[in-house]
N, C-alpha and C positions, 0 to 999 in steps of 0.2 A: 078238552075233548081228547079222546085216545085216537092213536092212528093204527089202523089194521094193516098187518101185512101177512101173508101166507107164505109158511115155510114147508116144505114136502107136504102140502095140502092140510097142514096143521093151523087154524086161524091164531095169531098172536097180535095182542094189542100191546103198543107202544104208550106208556101212561106219562101225562104230565108230571107227576111224581118221582120220573126218572127211574121207573121200574119197568119190567116185562111181565104181561099176564097171558096166560093160557088158559081160559076157562074149561077146554075139554078136560085138563088133569087138575084144576083147582090150583094152580101151580103160580105162584108170585116170585119173580126173580129181581135181586138186585145185586149191585157191586159195589165195592169201594166205598165203604162208608166210612172207615177211617175214625172209629170213634175213639175217645180220649185225645184226639190229636193237639186240640187247643190247650187242655191241662197239661200235656207232656210239654208244650212250647213254654207255657207259663212257668213250669217247674224248673226250665233251663233258663228262665230269667229273660224271656222274649216277652215283648208287649203284644199282645194278640187280642183281638175282639171278643168278649165273651160269648160263648154259644151253649146255649141250653140243650143237652141232650134229648130232654123231654119234647123239645119242638119236633125233631126229627123223628122220634118214637111216636108221637101222636099222630104223624103224617101217614105212618104205618097202620095205626090203630083205625083211623078214618077209613083207610082202604080195605081192614078186614070188617068194618062195618057194611061197605057198600058192596064188595065181591063177596063170592064164595071162594075161601082160602084153607086149604087142607095140609099145603106143605109150601114153604118159602126156601128156597137156593139162595144162599149168599155167595157169589161169586169171588171170594178173597178180599184181602186187606180190610176185614171187618174193624179190627183193632189196630190203632197206629203204631203202638209201640208196647214198653212195659204196661204192667197194670196199672189204673187209676179209679177213682170212684164211679166214671162213668161205667165200667163194665158191671157195678152193681145195679144201676139203673138196667142196663140192658139186661141182665139175668132175671130182675123183677118183671120185666115186660116179657119176656118168653114163657116165665111162668103164670102170667095171665091168661096164657091161651095153650091149656095144656091138649086141646084136640088140634092143634096145629103143630106139625114136625118141622125143625128148621135144621137145614144142612149146610155145612160151609166145605167150599173146595179152597183150600187154605193157599192163601196168597204169600209173597215175601215179606209182608208186616205182620203177619200172624204168628206171633213168637210166644204168646202165652203158655203156660204149663197146662197137660191136659186136664188138672183138676179144675181150671176157669172153665174149658168148654164143657166138662161135665155139668158144672155148677148152672150153666146157661141153657141146659138141654139141646146142646148142639151134637149134631153127628158130623163128625169130621171124616170127608171123602175126597178121593182125588179128583173124581169127575162124576158126573150124573148122566145117564142116556136114556132117552124115550125111545119107545118102540118105532116111531116115525123118523128115527135117525137124526135126532136133534141132541147135540153133546153139549155138555153145561160144564166149563173149566175155567180157571182164572185166567190164564193165558191161551193163545190159540195153541193147538195140538198139532205137533209135526205130523205129518204124512197122513192127513184125515183123508178117508175114503170120499171120493167124488159126489157120492150118493147122499152124503151128512152134512149138516150144518152146525157150525160149533158157534156157541152163545157164550162170549167171554166179557171180561172186564180189563182191568189195569191201565189202559191207556188213558183214561179221563177223556175221551174226546170231545171236542169243540170244533166249531166253524166259524167263520166272520162272514157276517152278512150284510147287505145295505139296508140303511133306512132312508128316511126323508132327506133330501140335501146331499150334505156330505158325511152324514153320519153311517158309523158302522159299529156293529155289536158283536163281541164275542159271547157266543152261546153254546151251552152244553148241548149236546145231540147224541141219538143213536146212530151208528156209521156200520152200513151193510155194504161189504165188498167182496165179491165172490160168494163163497159159501161161509164168512164170517161176519157174525153179527156182534159188534161190540156196544156194550152198554154204557150209558153215561155214569159218572161217579155220583152215588146216592147223597155221600156227604156235602154239606153246605159249603166248607172252606176246604176244598180239596184241588183248586187250580184245574186249569184246563190245557190240554194238549192239542193244539189246533193242527188238524188234517188237510192236507191239499185236496183240492177238487181233482177227481180222477174220473175218466170216461166210465170205467167200471165199478164206481162206487156210489151210494146213495147216502145222503144226509137227512136226518129227520130231528129237526130242532125242538127245544123245549122252549117255547115262547110263553111266558105266564101260565095260564091253564090249558094250554093247546100244545100238541104235537103237529109239526108242520113238515114236510118234506121241503128242503131248500133246494132250488135248482139255479139262483142267482147270488154268484160269489163276486169277491174282489179279486 
């Protein structure tokens, strides 16, 4: 179940697939996929669990079937490092949807050459702005005007919540503080950066197939 928040009068839905959906613009936003990460580590001789990129692609394709999507914004760190075969799978995916435009606000891990971006139908942009004053970028923009909201990635935000007894869980979350909304990392094996509880911050955690606002922390 999605969680609706309103930013500058615009309905925005935080989805349990760890993406943001804005129906008025038929816009889907995700961040920090880190495609190719596991293959990169295996190439370096590290033992890591197998990750099928098709599984993460399928999650998006299911959303394309359920929602009206005309544009996808990828908020940086789409690909983890140098090229490997996962990029071919991603390029095939984007070409299956010629009526959807794919935009990338480049992150610090996005080091592929321009030919690879073009191969996957990706338009590279520094940031993207909606008329309502929502600005999309990989990292927070300095000196953001007070009337704007900045939608970002980069941090891989997470929080620690209570379970029954003495259980505690580290969970990915959407993090809203002042006028900055940070999206959780879309990729499965990206790690979490646990953020502290603050009076002026809201945490929306992904718990199975639901997004829940968390108000009790350790």
